[in-house]
N, C-alpha and C positions, 0 to 999 in steps of 0.2 A: 505492500501498499504506498502508497507520495500522498508524504506530506510537505507542506511546503510551512519551513522555521526563518527566523531574522537569524542575521550574518556569525552574528555573538555569539547564538544557544549550535547552531553547527562546525564551530569552532571547538566551543564546549563537546558537542560529543565524536566529535574528532580528539579531541584530544583524553576522553573519556575509554575512547573502542582503547587506546594503546594499555589502560591495563584490563581489561572484559575476555573473558574469554569465548572463543572463536560462536559459545552461541549466546551471547547475552550484546552480540554486538551489532549496530546501529551503523546500514550502511549509507553515506550518503551520496550525490547527485555525482560529483567530485569524485569518488569511489570507483560506486558504479562506471562511470565513461569512462577509468583509466584500467580498470579490470576489463570496461570488455575492447579498447584500445589494444591491450594487450595482449586479445584472445582473436580479434579479426585473421581471418583469412582470403588474402590477394587472391585472387588466379588470375596466376601470367602468360600476359600469352606471344607468342616468336612472331613477332615483326617480319618473320614470313607469309605468318598467319596477312596479312594487313590486306580491304584494298584495296586499289592502286591508288585512288586521294590521302588514303590515310594513310602510305607510306610515302607518297610526295609530300605529305604535312610532319612524317614522323623524320624526311630526311634532310630536314632543314637545322634542324639541330647543330652539324659545325654551323652554317653560317651567323648563326647566332649568333654560336661563342666565336667566331670570328667579332662580329660589330659588338663583343665585348669588352673584348686586349684579353682572348680566348680562354679555352674553357679552366673551371676553379679544379684549380688543387682540393676545393674539399667534398666535386663530384664524383663519382670513379663509374654510376655508370644511371641510365635514366631506364627505370621499365615503364610496360604495360601494362594495366591489369583489366576485365573487363569488373572487376569491382571493388566500390572501394568503402572509404569510412566515409561514415557521414561526420559534420559538421558538432561536435556536442550541443553547443546551443539551437542552431534550424534546424538538427536533423538532416540537410540533407546530405549527399551525398557530394562527398568534399570533389573535382576537379584535379588537384591535382596537391603531392604529400610530400614536404621537404625530408627524409628520413634520415638526423645526421648521425647520428647512431651505428649506423652501416655505408650509409656517400651517398643517399641513393634519393634517383629523385623518381617519384612514379604516378604517372599519368591516367590516365579514369580516358577507358579508352573510346568512348560516342562520343571522345572530342577532337577528336584527330578531325574527323569529316571536318570537322570548323577550322578556317586555317589562321585565323581569328581566334579563336579564343583559343588553342591550341595554343597561338603560342606569345599571348599576351599571361596563363598560365604558364609558363617553360618562364618566364622572366619575373613569372613571384619566383617560383617554389629556385629559381637561381638569386634570387634578394637574400631567400633565408638559406640559400645556404654562404652562402659567399660575410651575411652580418652575423649569421647565428644566433639572434634575432626572435620571439613570432611576431605574430600582428597582430594590428597596434599597438604597437608601437612603436617610440622613432629610430631608435637604431633600425630599424627592420623599415620602414618609414624613405629613412635618408638612403637609404644606400637601395631600395624601391627607384627616390629622383634621381638619383646619380646614374642606376641602371639608362634607365631611358630615354633621361642627359646625354647618353656618349648613345643610346644606342637611333637617337634623332642625330643630331651631329652626323656621323656616319653618313645617315642614313641623307642629308637635304648634302654634302661638300657630293654624293654620288651621282 
């Protein structure tokens, strides 16, 4: 059963959970979301299985790297998945995800059919990889702004 409580009470529950046995613990939304993220399974797709338009868009990755000054060292691979975690706030499937612990960017397959959406998502996830910050933080926003300026500068020169 979901019960809405104030933030100060939520903090007290989290603190008291550390002293309780597993039978007496109350699961907070943050704990539920974290457990759900840890248990999520992706359905990865090999690039050879993409449609012609998906493949053409996915093949733009190296050109994007060239526009931003090269592939960031943090990025080990870019993967495609049929499934994606849902945003814990909106519960909509994310279109991309940066996994800092593995150096992977994961892209939701269905956006590969839309070049603009794919490129925007890729740039967004690259900003996470480079900055090391989460959404809605000054560090992330500054890096995204820098990348957009760099891409536009190159585009306007050519």
